[in-house]
Structure formats: structure tokens, C-alpha cells
ROSE-4610 file (N, C-alpha, C; in Angstrom, 1 decimal, always signed):
// ROSE-4610
residu = [X/X/X/X/X/X/X/X/X/X/X/X/X/X/X/X/X/X/X/X/X/X/X/X/X/X/X/X/X/X/X/X/X/X/X/X/X/X/X/X/X/X/X/X/X/X/X/X/X/X/X/X/X/X/X/X/X/X/X/X/X/X/X/X/X/X/X/X/X/X/X/X/X/X/X/X/X/X/X/X/X/X/X/X/X/X/X/X/X/X/X/X/X/X/X/X/X/X/X/X/X/X/X/X/X/X/X/X/X/X/X/X/X/X/X/X/X/X/X/X/X/X/X/X/X/X/X/X/X/X/X/X/X/X/X/X/X/X/X/X/X/X/X/X/X/X/X/X/X/X/X/X/X/X/X/X/X/X/X/X/X/X/X/X/X/X/X/X/X/X/X/X/X/X/X/X/X/X/X/X/X/X/X/X/X/X/X/X/X/X/X/X/X/X/X/X/X/X/X/X/X/X/X/X/X/X/X/X/X/X/X/X/X/X/X/X/X/X/X/X/X/X/X/X/X/X/X/X/X/X/X/X/X/X/X/X/X/X/X/X/X/X/X/X/X/X/X/X/X/X/X/X/X/X/X/X/X/X/X/X/X/X/X/X/X/X/X/X/X/X/X/X/X/X/X/X/X/X/X/X/X/X/X/X/X/X/X/X/X/X/X/X/X/X/X/X/X/X/X/X/X/X/X/X/X/X/X/X/X/X/X/X/X/X/X/X/X/X/X/X/X/X/X/X/X/X/X/X/X/X/X/X/X/X/X/X/X/X/X/X/X/X/X/X/X/X/X/X/X/X/X/X/X/X/X/X/X/X/X/X/X/X/X/X/X/X/X/X/X/X/X/X/X/X/X/X/X/X/X/X/X/X/X/X/X/X/X/X/X/X/X/X/X/X/X/X/X/X/X/X/X/X/X/X/X/X/X/X/X/X/X/X/X/X/X/X/X/X/X/X/X/X/X/X/X/X/X/X/X/X/X/X/X/X/X/X/X/X/X/X/X/X/X/X/X/X/X/X/X/X/X/X/X/X/X/X/X/X/X/X/X/X/X/X/X/X/X/X/X/X/X/X/X/X/X/X/X/X/X/X/X/X/X/X/X/X/X/X/X/X/X/X/X/X/X/X/X/X/X/X/X/X/X/X/X/X/X/X/X/X/X/X/X/X/X/X/X/X/X/X/X/X/X/X/X/X/X/X/X/X/X/X/X/X/X/X/X/X/X/X/X/X/X/X/X/X/X/X/X/X/X/X/X/X/X/X/X/X/X/X/X/X/X/X/X/X/X/X/X/X/X/X/X/X/X/X/X/X/X/X/X/X/X/X/X/X/X/X/X/X/X/X/X/X/X/X/X/X/X/X/X/X/X/X/X/X/X/X/X/X/X/X/X/X/X/X/X/X/X/X/X/X/X/X/X/X/X/X/X/X/X/X/X/X/X/X/X/X/X/X/X/X/X/X/X]
num = [1/1/1/2/2/2/3/3/3/4/4/4/5/5/5/6/6/6/7/7/7/8/8/8/9/9/9/10/10/10/11/11/11/12/12/12/13/13/13/14/14/14/15/15/15/16/16/16/17/17/17/18/18/18/19/19/19/20/20/20/21/21/21/22/22/22/23/23/23/24/24/24/25/25/25/26/26/26/27/27/27/28/28/28/29/29/29/30/30/30/31/31/31/32/32/32/33/33/33/34/34/34/35/35/35/36/36/36/37/37/37/38/38/38/39/39/39/40/40/40/41/41/41/42/42/42/43/43/43/44/44/44/45/45/45/46/46/46/47/47/47/48/48/48/49/49/49/50/50/50/51/51/51/52/52/52/53/53/53/54/54/54/55/55/55/56/56/56/57/57/57/58/58/58/59/59/59/60/60/60/61/61/61/62/62/62/63/63/63/64/64/64/65/65/65/66/66/66/67/67/67/68/68/68/69/69/69/70/70/70/71/71/71/72/72/72/73/73/73/74/74/74/75/75/75/76/76/76/77/77/77/78/78/78/79/79/79/80/80/80/81/81/81/82/82/82/83/83/83/84/84/84/85/85/85/86/86/86/87/87/87/88/88/88/89/89/89/90/90/90/91/91/91/92/92/92/93/93/93/94/94/94/95/95/95/96/96/96/97/97/97/98/98/98/99/99/99/100/100/100/101/101/101/102/102/102/103/103/103/104/104/104/105/105/105/106/106/106/107/107/107/108/108/108/109/109/109/110/110/110/111/111/111/112/112/112/113/113/113/114/114/114/115/115/115/116/116/116/117/117/117/118/118/118/119/119/119/120/120/120/121/121/121/122/122/122/123/123/123/124/124/124/125/125/125/126/126/126/127/127/127/128/128/128/129/129/129/130/130/130/131/131/131/132/132/132/133/133/133/134/134/134/135/135/135/136/136/136/137/137/137/138/138/138/139/139/139/140/140/140/141/141/141/142/142/142/143/143/143/144/144/144/145/145/145/146/146/146/147/147/147/148/148/148/149/149/149/150/150/150/151/151/151/152/152/152/153/153/153/154/154/154/155/155/155/156/156/156/157/157/157/158/158/158/159/159/159/160/160/160/161/161/161/162/162/162/163/163/163/164/164/164/165/165/165/166/166/166/167/167/167/168/168/168/169/169/169/170/170/170/171/171/171/172/172/172/173/173/173/174/174/174/175/175/175/176/176/176/177/177/177/178/178/178/179/179/179/180/180/180/181/181/181/182/182/182/183/183/183/184/184/184/185/185/185/186/186/186/187/187/187/188/188/188/189/189/189/190/190/190/191/191/191/192/192/192/193/193/193/194/194/194/195/195/195/196/196/196/197/197/197/198/198/198/199/199/199/200/200/200/201/201/201/202/202/202/203/203/203/204/204/204/205/205/205/206/206/206/207/207/207/208/208/208/209/209/209/210/210/210/211/211/211/212/212/212/213/213/213/214/214/214/215/215/215]
x = [+11.7/+10.3/+9.6/+8.6/+7.9/+6.5/+6.2/+4.8/+4.3/+3.0/+2.4/+1.3/+1.3/+0.2/-0.5/-1.8/-2.6/-4.1/-4.7/-6.0/-6.9/-6.4/-7.2/-7.1/-7.0/-7.0/-5.6/-4.6/-3.3/-2.8/-3.0/-2.6/-1.1/-0.4/+1.1/+1.6/+0.9/+1.2/+1.2/+0.2/+0.1/+1.3/+1.9/+3.1/+4.3/+4.3/+5.4/+5.2/+4.0/+3.7/+4.1/+3.7/+4.1/+5.6/+6.3/+7.8/+8.4/+7.8/+8.2/+8.0/+6.8/+6.4/+7.3/+7.7/+8.6/+10.0/+10.4/+11.8/+12.6/+12.0/+12.7/+13.4/+12.7/+13.3/+13.1/+14.1/+14.1/+13.4/+12.1/+11.4/+10.1/+9.4/+8.1/+7.3/+6.1/+5.1/+4.5/+4.6/+4.1/+2.9/+2.6/+1.5/+1.0/-0.3/-0.9/-1.8/-1.6/-2.4/-3.1/-4.3/-5.1/-5.9/-6.2/-7.0/-8.5/-8.8/-10.1/-10.6/-11.7/-12.2/-12.7/-13.1/-13.6/-12.5/-11.2/-10.1/-10.0/-9.9/-9.7/-8.4/-7.4/-6.1/-6.3/-7.3/-7.5/-7.9/-8.8/-9.2/-8.0/-7.2/-6.1/-5.1/-4.9/-3.9/-4.4/-5.7/-6.2/-6.2/-6.5/-6.4/-5.0/-4.0/-2.6/-2.1/-3.1/-2.8/-1.8/-1.9/-1.1/-2.0/-1.4/-2.0/-2.5/-3.8/-4.3/-5.1/-4.8/-5.4/-6.0/-7.1/-7.6/-7.4/-6.7/-6.5/-7.2/-8.4/-9.2/-8.5/-8.8/-8.1/-9.1/-10.4/-11.4/-11.1/-11.2/-11.1/-9.7/-8.7/-7.3/-6.5/-5.5/-4.6/-3.7/-3.1/-2.3/-1.1/-0.6/+0.5/+0.0/-1.2/-1.7/-1.9/-2.5/-2.7/-1.4/-0.4/+0.9/+1.6/+1.4/+2.0/+1.4/+0.1/-0.5/+0.0/+0.2/+0.7/+2.1/+3.0/+4.3/+4.4/+3.6/+3.6/+3.2/+2.2/+1.8/+2.9/+3.6/+4.6/+5.8/+6.2/+7.3/+7.0/+5.8/+5.4/+5.5/+5.3/+5.4/+6.8/+7.8/+9.2/+9.4/+8.6/+8.8/+10.1/+10.8/+12.1/+11.9/+11.0/+10.8/+9.3/+8.9/+7.5/+7.2/+6.2/+5.8/+4.5/+4.4/+3.2/+2.6/+1.5/+0.8/-0.6/-0.8/-2.1/-2.5/-1.6/-2.0/-2.4/-3.6/-4.2/-4.1/-3.2/-3.0/-1.7/-1.7/-0.5/+0.1/+1.3/+1.9/+2.7/+2.9/+3.5/+5.0/+5.7/+7.1/+7.3/+6.2/+6.3/+6.5/+5.9/+6.1/+7.4/+7.7/+8.8/+10.1/+10.2/+11.4/+11.7/+10.6/+10.7/+11.2/+10.7/+11.0/+11.9/+12.8/+13.7/+14.5/+14.5/+15.2/+14.7/+13.6/+13.0/+11.5/+11.1/+9.8/+9.8/+9.2/+9.2/+7.7/+7.6/+6.3/+6.5/+5.4/+5.4/+4.5/+5.1/+4.3/+4.2/+3.0/+2.7/+3.2/+4.4/+5.0/+6.5/+7.2/+8.7/+9.0/+9.0/+9.4/+10.7/+10.9/+10.0/+8.8/+8.6/+7.5/+6.2/+5.2/+3.8/+3.8/+4.6/+4.6/+3.3/+2.9/+1.8/+0.4/+0.3/-1.0/-1.2/-2.4/-2.7/-3.5/-3.2/-4.0/-4.3/-5.5/-5.8/-5.5/-5.5/-5.1/-3.7/-2.8/-1.4/-1.3/-2.0/-2.0/-2.6/-3.7/-4.3/-3.4/-2.6/-1.7/-0.5/-0.1/+1.0/+0.5/-0.7/-1.2/-1.5/-2.0/-2.2/-0.9/+0.1/+1.4/+2.2/+1.5/+2.1/+3.5/+3.6/+4.9/+5.0/+6.2/+6.4/+6.5/+7.0/+7.4/+6.8/+6.2/+5.8/+6.3/+5.8/+6.3/+6.0/+6.8/+6.6/+8.0/+7.8/+9.0/+8.8/+9.8/+9.9/+10.8/+10.3/+11.2/+11.0/+12.0/+11.8/+10.8/+10.0/+9.0/+9.7/+9.5/+10.0/+8.9/+9.3/+8.3/+7.9/+8.6/+8.3/+7.5/+6.4/+5.5/+6.2/+6.3/+6.9/+8.4/+9.0/+10.3/+11.4/+11.2/+12.3/+13.2/+14.4/+15.4/+14.8/+15.0/+14.5/+15.3/+14.7/+15.4/+15.5/+14.4/+14.5/+13.2/+13.3/+12.2/+12.1/+10.8/+10.6/+9.7/+10.0/+9.4/+8.6/+7.6/+6.8/+6.5/+6.2/+5.8/+4.4/+4.1/+2.7/+2.2/+1.2/+0.7/-0.3/+0.1/-0.8/-1.3/-2.5/-3.6/-4.5/-4.1/-5.1/-5.0/-4.0/-3.8/-4.8/-5.3/-6.3/-5.7/-6.2/-5.7/-5.8/-6.9/-7.1/-6.1/-5.9/-4.9/-3.5/-3.2/-1.8/-1.7/-2.7/-2.7/-2.4/-3.0/-2.8/-1.4/-0.8/+0.6/+1.6/+1.3/+2.2/+2.1/+0.8/+0.6/+1.4/+1.5/+2.3/+3.7/+4.2/+5.6/+5.8/+4.8/+4.9/+5.3/+4.7/+5.0/+6.4/+6.9/+8.3/+9.2/+8.9/+9.7/+9.8/+8.7/+8.7/+9.6/+9.5/+10.4/+11.8/+12.2/+13.6/+14.0/+13.2/+13.6/+13.8/+12.9/+13.1/+14.4/+14.7/+16.0/+17.2/+17.1/+18.1/+18.3/+17.1/+17.1/+17.8/+17.5/+18.0/+19.6/+20.0/+21.4/+22.2/+21.5/+22.2/+22.7/+22.0/+22.4/+21.5/+21.2/+20.3/+21.1/+20.5/+21.2/+21.5/+22.5/+22.7/+21.5/+21.3/+20.1/+20.3/+20.3/+20.4/+19.4/+18.9/+17.9/+18.3/+18.3/+18.6/+17.5/+17.7/+16.7/+17.1/+16.1/+16.5/+17.3/+18.0/+18.8/+17.9/+18.5/+17.7/+16.8/+17.4/+16.7/+15.4/+15.3/+14.2/+13.4/+13.9/+13.1/+11.8/+10.7/+9.5/+9.5/+8.7/+8.6/+8.1/+8.8/+8.4/+7.2/+6.3/+5.1/+5.4/+5.1/+5.4/+4.1/+4.2/+3.1/+2.2/+2.8/+2.0/+1.1/+1.8/+1.0/-0.1/+0.2/-0.7/-2.1/-2.1/-3.4/-3.5/-4.5/-4.7/-5.5]
y = [+14.8/+14.9/+14.0/+13.3/+12.3/+12.8/+12.4/+12.6/+11.2/+11.0/+9.7/+9.8/+9.0/+8.8/+7.6/+7.7/+6.5/+6.6/+5.5/+5.5/+4.6/+4.0/+3.1/+3.6/+2.7/+3.0/+3.5/+3.1/+3.6/+2.9/+1.6/+0.8/+0.9/+0.8/+0.8/+2.1/+3.2/+4.5/+4.6/+3.9/+3.9/+3.3/+2.3/+1.7/+2.6/+3.4/+4.4/+5.5/+6.0/+7.0/+6.5/+5.2/+4.7/+4.6/+4.3/+4.2/+5.6/+6.6/+8.0/+8.4/+8.2/+8.6/+7.9/+6.6/+5.9/+6.3/+7.1/+7.6/+6.5/+5.6/+4.6/+5.1/+6.1/+6.8/+8.3/+9.0/+10.5/+11.0/+11.0/+11.3/+12.0/+12.6/+13.3/+13.2/+12.8/+12.8/+14.1/+14.9/+16.3/+16.4/+15.4/+15.5/+14.2/+14.0/+12.8/+13.3/+12.6/+13.0/+11.7/+11.9/+10.8/+11.3/+10.3/+10.6/+10.3/+9.8/+9.4/+10.1/+10.8/+11.6/+10.8/+9.5/+8.7/+7.8/+8.0/+7.1/+7.2/+6.1/+6.1/+6.7/+6.8/+7.3/+8.8/+9.5/+10.9/+11.0/+10.2/+10.2/+9.8/+8.8/+8.5/+9.6/+10.3/+11.4/+12.5/+12.9/+13.9/+13.6/+12.3/+11.9/+12.1/+12.0/+12.3/+13.7/+14.6/+16.0/+16.2/+15.4/+15.5/+16.1/+17.0/+17.7/+16.7/+16.7/+15.7/+16.4/+16.0/+16.6/+15.6/+15.9/+15.1/+15.9/+15.3/+15.8/+15.0/+15.4/+14.6/+14.4/+13.3/+13.0/+13.1/+13.3/+13.3/+14.4/+14.1/+15.0/+15.7/+14.9/+15.4/+14.3/+14.6/+13.6/+13.1/+12.0/+11.5/+12.5/+13.1/+14.1/+15.3/+15.8/+16.9/+16.6/+15.5/+15.1/+14.9/+14.3/+14.1/+15.4/+16.3/+17.7/+18.3/+18.2/+18.8/+18.1/+16.8/+16.0/+16.5/+16.6/+17.0/+18.4/+19.3/+20.7/+20.7/+19.9/+19.8/+19.3/+18.2/+17.5/+18.5/+19.2/+20.1/+21.3/+21.8/+22.9/+22.6/+21.4/+21.0/+20.5/+20.6/+20.3/+18.8/+18.0/+16.5/+16.1/+15.2/+14.7/+13.2/+12.5/+11.1/+10.8/+10.1/+9.8/+8.3/+8.0/+6.6/+6.4/+5.4/+5.0/+3.8/+4.1/+3.2/+2.9/+1.8/+1.5/+2.6/+3.1/+4.1/+3.4/+3.5/+2.8/+3.4/+4.3/+5.0/+4.6/+4.6/+4.4/+5.8/+6.0/+7.4/+7.5/+8.7/+9.0/+9.3/+9.5/+9.9/+11.3/+12.1/+13.4/+13.2/+12.2/+11.9/+11.1/+10.1/+9.2/+9.9/+10.9/+11.6/+12.6/+13.2/+14.2/+13.5/+12.3/+11.6/+10.4/+10.4/+9.4/+9.1/+7.8/+7.3/+8.0/+8.7/+9.3/+8.9/+7.8/+7.3/+5.8/+5.3/+3.9/+3.4/+2.3/+1.6/+0.2/-0.3/-1.6/-2.5/-3.7/-4.7/-5.9/-6.6/-7.7/-9.0/-9.1/-10.4/-10.1/-11.2/-11.2/-11.0/-9.7/-9.4/-10.1/-10.5/-10.2/-11.1/-12.0/-12.9/-12.2/-12.5/-11.9/-10.4/-9.9/-8.4/-8.1/-6.8/-6.4/-6.6/-7.4/-7.7/-6.8/-6.9/-6.0/-6.8/-6.5/-6.9/-8.4/-8.8/-10.2/-11.1/-10.5/-11.3/-11.8/-11.0/-11.4/-12.6/-12.5/-13.5/-14.8/-14.7/-15.9/-16.6/-15.8/-16.3/-17.0/-16.5/-17.1/-18.5/-18.6/-19.8/-20.8/-20.3/-21.2/-21.8/-21.1/-21.5/-22.4/-22.6/-23.4/-23.0/-21.6/-21.1/-21.3/-21.7/-22.0/-20.7/-19.7/-18.4/-17.3/-16.3/-15.0/-13.9/-12.7/-11.5/-10.3/-9.2/-7.9/-7.4/-6.5/-5.8/-4.3/-3.6/-2.2/-1.9/-1.1/-0.9/+0.6/+1.1/+2.4/+2.4/+3.5/+3.6/+4.2/+3.5/+3.9/+3.7/+3.9/+3.8/+2.4/+1.4/+0.0/-0.5/-1.0/-1.5/-2.5/-2.2/-3.1/-3.5/-2.7/-3.0/-2.2/-1.3/-0.5/-1.3/-0.8/-1.5/-1.8/-3.1/-3.6/-3.0/-2.4/-1.8/-2.8/-3.5/-4.6/-5.5/-6.7/-7.6/-8.2/-8.5/-9.2/-10.5/-11.6/-12.9/-13.4/-14.3/-15.1/-16.4/-17.4/-18.7/-18.7/-19.5/-19.7/-21.1/-21.0/-22.1/-23.0/-24.1/-25.0/-26.0/-26.5/-26.1/-25.0/-24.5/-23.5/-22.1/-21.8/-20.4/-20.0/-18.8/-18.2/-16.8/-16.3/-14.9/-13.9/-14.0/-13.0/-13.2/-14.5/-14.7/-14.4/-14.7/-14.3/-12.8/-12.1/-10.7/-10.1/-10.6/-10.1/-10.4/-11.5/-11.8/-10.8/-10.6/-9.8/-8.3/-7.9/-6.5/-6.1/-7.1/-6.8/-6.6/-7.2/-7.0/-5.7/-5.2/-4.0/-2.8/-2.6/-1.5/-1.5/-2.7/-2.9/-2.6/-3.0/-2.8/-1.3/-0.6/+0.8/+1.6/+1.2/+1.9/+1.6/+0.4/+0.1/+0.8/+0.9/+1.6/+3.1/+3.7/+5.1/+5.3/+4.4/+4.6/+4.5/+3.6/+3.4/+4.7/+5.3/+6.5/+7.7/+7.8/+8.8/+8.6/+7.4/+7.1/+7.0/+7.2/+7.1/+5.7/+4.7/+3.3/+2.6/+3.1/+2.5/+1.7/+0.7/-0.1/+0.7/+0.4/+1.1/+1.0/+2.0/+2.0/+1.1/-0.2/-1.2/-2.2/-2.8/-3.8/-5.0/-6.2/-7.4/-7.9/-7.9/-8.3/-9.6/-10.3/-11.5/-11.2/-12.2/-11.9/-11.2/-10.4/-9.7/-10.6/-11.8/-12.6/-13.3/-13.3/-13.9/-12.9/-11.7/-10.7/-10.3/-10.3/-9.9/-8.4/-7.9/-6.5/-5.8/-4.9/-4.3/-3.4/-3.5/-2.7/-1.4/-0.2/+1.0/+1.5/+2.5/+3.1/+3.7/+4.3/+4.9/+3.9/+2.7/+1.6/+1.0/+0.9/+0.2/+0.8/+2.1/+2.8/+3.1/+3.8/+4.1/+3.1]
z = [+25.5/+25.6/+24.6/+25.0/+24.1/+23.7/+22.5/+22.0/+21.7/+21.8/+21.6/+20.5/+19.5/+18.5/+18.8/+19.0/+19.3/+18.7/+18.5/+18.0/+18.9/+19.9/+20.8/+22.2/+23.1/+24.6/+25.1/+24.4/+24.9/+26.1/+26.3/+27.4/+27.7/+26.6/+26.8/+27.3/+26.9/+27.4/+28.9/+29.5/+31.0/+31.6/+31.0/+31.5/+31.5/+30.4/+30.3/+31.3/+31.5/+32.5/+33.9/+34.2/+35.5/+35.7/+34.7/+34.8/+35.0/+34.4/+34.6/+36.0/+36.5/+37.8/+38.9/+38.6/+39.5/+39.4/+38.4/+38.3/+37.5/+36.8/+36.1/+34.9/+34.3/+33.1/+33.3/+32.8/+32.9/+31.7/+31.6/+30.4/+30.8/+29.8/+30.0/+28.7/+28.9/+27.7/+27.7/+26.6/+26.6/+25.7/+24.9/+23.9/+23.5/+23.4/+22.9/+21.7/+20.6/+19.4/+18.9/+18.4/+17.8/+16.6/+15.8/+14.6/+14.8/+16.0/+16.4/+17.6/+17.5/+18.6/+19.7/+19.5/+20.5/+21.2/+20.8/+21.3/+22.8/+23.4/+24.9/+25.3/+24.4/+24.8/+25.2/+24.6/+25.0/+26.5/+26.9/+28.4/+29.3/+28.8/+29.7/+29.7/+28.7/+28.7/+29.6/+29.5/+30.3/+31.8/+32.1/+33.5/+34.1/+33.3/+33.7/+33.4/+33.1/+32.8/+31.7/+30.7/+29.4/+28.3/+27.7/+26.6/+25.5/+25.2/+24.3/+23.1/+21.9/+20.7/+19.8/+19.2/+18.1/+16.8/+15.8/+14.5/+13.5/+13.1/+12.2/+10.8/+10.2/+8.9/+7.7/+7.9/+6.9/+5.9/+4.6/+3.5/+3.5/+3.9/+3.8/+3.2/+2.5/+2.0/+3.2/+3.0/+4.1/+4.4/+3.3/+3.5/+4.3/+4.0/+4.7/+6.2/+6.4/+7.9/+8.6/+7.9/+8.6/+8.8/+7.9/+8.1/+9.4/+9.6/+10.8/+12.0/+12.0/+13.1/+13.4/+12.4/+12.5/+13.2/+12.7/+13.2/+14.7/+15.2/+16.5/+17.4/+16.9/+17.7/+17.9/+16.8/+16.8/+17.7/+17.6/+18.5/+20.0/+20.3/+21.7/+22.1/+21.2/+21.6/+21.7/+20.9/+21.0/+20.4/+21.1/+20.5/+20.1/+20.6/+20.3/+20.3/+19.2/+19.0/+19.3/+20.1/+20.3/+19.6/+18.8/+18.2/+19.0/+19.6/+20.5/+20.0/+19.3/+18.7/+17.7/+17.0/+15.9/+14.7/+14.3/+13.2/+11.8/+11.7/+10.4/+9.8/+8.4/+7.7/+7.4/+7.8/+7.7/+6.4/+5.9/+4.7/+4.9/+3.8/+3.9/+4.5/+4.5/+5.1/+6.6/+7.2/+8.6/+8.8/+8.1/+8.4/+8.1/+7.2/+7.0/+8.1/+8.6/+9.7/+11.0/+11.2/+12.5/+12.3/+11.3/+11.1/+12.3/+12.8/+14.0/+15.2/+15.2/+16.3/+16.5/+16.0/+16.1/+16.3/+17.4/+17.7/+17.5/+16.9/+16.9/+17.6/+18.1/+18.7/+17.9/+17.5/+16.8/+17.6/+17.6/+18.6/+18.1/+17.5/+17.2/+17.1/+16.9/+16.8/+15.4/+15.0/+13.6/+13.2/+11.9/+10.8/+10.7/+11.6/+11.5/+11.7/+10.9/+11.0/+10.9/+10.1/+9.8/+9.0/+9.1/+8.3/+8.9/+9.9/+10.6/+11.8/+12.3/+13.5/+14.5/+15.8/+16.9/+17.0/+17.1/+17.3/+16.1/+14.9/+13.7/+13.8/+14.4/+14.5/+15.5/+16.6/+17.7/+17.2/+16.4/+15.8/+14.8/+14.1/+13.1/+13.8/+14.9/+15.7/+16.2/+16.7/+17.2/+16.1/+15.0/+13.8/+13.3/+13.4/+12.9/+14.0/+15.1/+16.2/+16.6/+16.7/+17.2/+18.7/+19.2/+20.6/+21.4/+20.7/+21.3/+20.5/+21.2/+20.6/+21.4/+21.2/+21.9/+21.1/+21.4/+20.8/+20.3/+19.3/+18.7/+18.7/+19.2/+19.1/+17.9/+16.9/+15.7/+15.3/+14.5/+14.0/+12.9/+12.8/+11.8/+10.5/+9.4/+8.1/+7.0/+5.8/+4.7/+4.4/+5.0/+4.8/+6.0/+5.7/+6.8/+7.7/+8.9/+9.9/+9.5/+8.7/+8.1/+8.7/+9.6/+10.2/+11.1/+11.3/+12.2/+13.5/+13.9/+15.2/+16.3/+17.3/+18.4/+19.5/+19.8/+20.8/+20.7/+21.3/+21.3/+22.7/+23.1/+24.3/+24.0/+24.7/+24.3/+25.4/+25.0/+26.0/+25.3/+26.1/+25.6/+25.2/+24.2/+23.8/+24.4/+25.1/+26.0/+25.2/+24.6/+23.9/+24.9/+24.8/+23.8/+24.3/+25.5/+26.1/+25.4/+24.8/+24.3/+23.3/+23.4/+22.4/+22.0/+20.9/+20.5/+21.7/+22.4/+23.5/+24.7/+25.0/+26.1/+25.7/+24.4/+23.9/+23.9/+23.4/+23.4/+24.8/+25.8/+27.2/+27.6/+27.2/+27.6/+26.9/+25.6/+24.8/+25.2/+25.5/+25.9/+27.2/+28.1/+29.3/+28.9/+27.9/+27.5/+26.8/+26.1/+25.3/+26.1/+27.3/+28.1/+28.6/+29.0/+29.4/+28.3/+27.1/+25.9/+25.6/+25.7/+25.4/+26.4/+27.6/+28.6/+28.4/+28.0/+27.7/+26.5/+25.5/+24.2/+24.5/+25.3/+25.6/+26.4/+27.3/+28.0/+27.0/+26.1/+25.0/+24.2/+23.9/+23.1/+23.9/+25.2/+26.0/+26.2/+26.3/+26.5/+25.2/+24.0/+22.8/+22.5/+22.9/+22.8/+21.9/+20.7/+19.7/+18.7/+18.1/+17.1/+15.8/+15.0/+13.8/+12.8/+12.0/+11.1/+9.9/+10.2/+9.1/+9.3/+8.2/+8.3/+7.5/+8.2/+7.5/+6.6/+5.3/+4.3/+3.7/+3.1/+2.3/+1.1/+0.6/-0.7/-1.7/-2.6/-3.6/-4.4/-4.8/-5.7/-5.1/-3.7/-3.1/-2.3/-2.2/-1.3/-2.0/-1.2/-1.7/-2.0/-2.8/-3.1/-1.8/-1.2/+0.0/-0.1/+0.9/+0.8/+1.6/+1.0/+1.6/+2.3/+3.2/+3.8/+2.8/+1.8/+0.7/+0.0/-0.3/-1.0/-0.2/+1.1/+1.9/+2.2/+2.1/+2.4/+3.9/+4.3/+5.7/+6.4]
């Protein structure tokens, strides 16, 4: 059973729901949680009769908020967490609880353009004149965008016509497909080993942790 954390519309969740309804994966989303009461993902969850909860974060430490999130996910029997447009930095309280059981999607081919969000990532890809972009499903860890890569999907960047908005639309179509494939891998126990290829120690940048990055 899956739980979803989201702060935006949850477009990728709709692709997962469609795959479940079509019998492409033997899965069920039992809970959607958000930190934003106005998040569109709440409406999308309710339209599909999925339990949806808003857990506010104001006047709470990150650890306190994450503890509440953990408790709600566990109460509903969640086995795998999907972060879909979740705009919060999570603490080790969360990452340790869901080690190798939480997927995030990043809108680039990690490790390239890690740490960025949404249109800023797509603008950076175009500015760097990359021929190919795409999305990455990875495990959530204490290192921002640094968890083991589960899978990637690619698309071509169309110069000179490509804009951040058009590239976002291309990549977002891949994200739903990638989530479905990653869920299937989780169910089948066919996930990559929990190792991350890092630069040599003498040249590796100091990793940014979720705690360091702020919310």
C-alpha cells in the first residue's frame, strides 16, 4: 500500500492511479498527505476516494512535523511513500523511518542539476545546452537529491524552440511512467542495491543534508 506526500496538484499521482485502475500494477494508494491546505493534490485524492489529510507545519520543528507524518502513514499501513511535488525538506526522523521505502522524482537526469526545483531545473538544462533531459526516481535520504537512483527516463531537448515550460511538460509525462515502473520494481523486490556513486573524496563537494537545507 502506498502513501503520497505532495504540496502541489499531484499530476504524477493521477498517472499512478490510472495504472492501478488499468491493472498495470497491483497497488493501492491509501493516503495522501500535504503540508498545504490549498494543495490541489487534496482535491485530486478526494475525487478518487482516497483519504486525504492536511498536516500543518507552522510552529513545529521539522522533526515534530515529520513525526506526525510518520504516524499517519504508519496508521494507514503504508509500505511505500511517493513524494510527488512535496515542497518540504524532511529530517532524519523521516528518512530513517522510510529508508529504501520512499521514492522522490527529480525533473532532471541526476546527478545533473540536483538541488533545484520545477522550472528552475528546466531552465538550467536549456541554458547548459543539454541535448537530453528527463526525470529520475531516487530513494529519499539525508542528502538532497543524493539517494540511490532507482531509474531514469529520458527525452530530447528541442532547440531552439524549447522553453522551460515545454520541457517541463515533456518531463512530467515521463514522471508518471517512471513512478509506475518504480512501484512495480518495489513490489517485485527488484530494486538496485543501496549504494551511491560519489566523486572521489578529494574532489567531492560537501554534501548538503535536508537538515542543512531548510524547509
